[in-house]
C-alpha angles and dihedrals in degrees: 000000000000092000091051091050091048091049090048093051092046092051091045091052089049091052094048094044092048089048090052092049091048090053093046121115092236094126108062100175098182093066093053099033137265141271115265141191116271089235089067095053114128092199143347125244119194116215120193120200133189138161097322116346147069122225114232102032093205138021133199119223132177116234107262093020119137113219128195106210116204104199118196120187107207091169132094095239135069112265136188133214109207129171119211150097121288094261091053091049090051091053092044090051088061090052091048091051090051090051092052091046096052094042098250087123134028132194091265102033152319121315123216105243093193091064095047096068086214115182134152120205091341091308121115117229119257108266100242119189134188098223110128111140090229094057142061135183117224119198121218110285093010132119122214137174137224124184117201140173110212126218108153112091102192139047098009119151138174113219149160109242096187105131109288098357098099090046089050090057103271093140134101139187127250108206107200112193 
């Protein structure tokens, strides 16, 4: 009985801490730019990703420029392309870890929580989604797109915030001039 109660309280703490992170203002889009329609793209930049790298490692952008990113995952793992400053990536890494921990995401792609019937102690798990406009998940072998207009001029990075990927070097610089 004591083990079940301990597990319940740990699970509840995880739910509430993940909920707090998900509601945090760590993704201030206006200071780094905004999503845009593909028809307004000034140019296209192709980003290749593998296990565990981005190619190229840095990109040059003009302030106000709208870029259509074509993101190709040649690796065998799920990857993410996320635009932000280092502090936003750190906060988003906590969100991503929670999504892996609760089964929303797996090493090769997203899971469907509604089919999992996942409950702990009678409580349903928080419905966590990966739907920030400055970020996209790319499954192994897939190609995705992200269109973004840039405004921030310093400290901007593109990164994969899947647990351990950023720390393994899956991060690049966005040089806005």
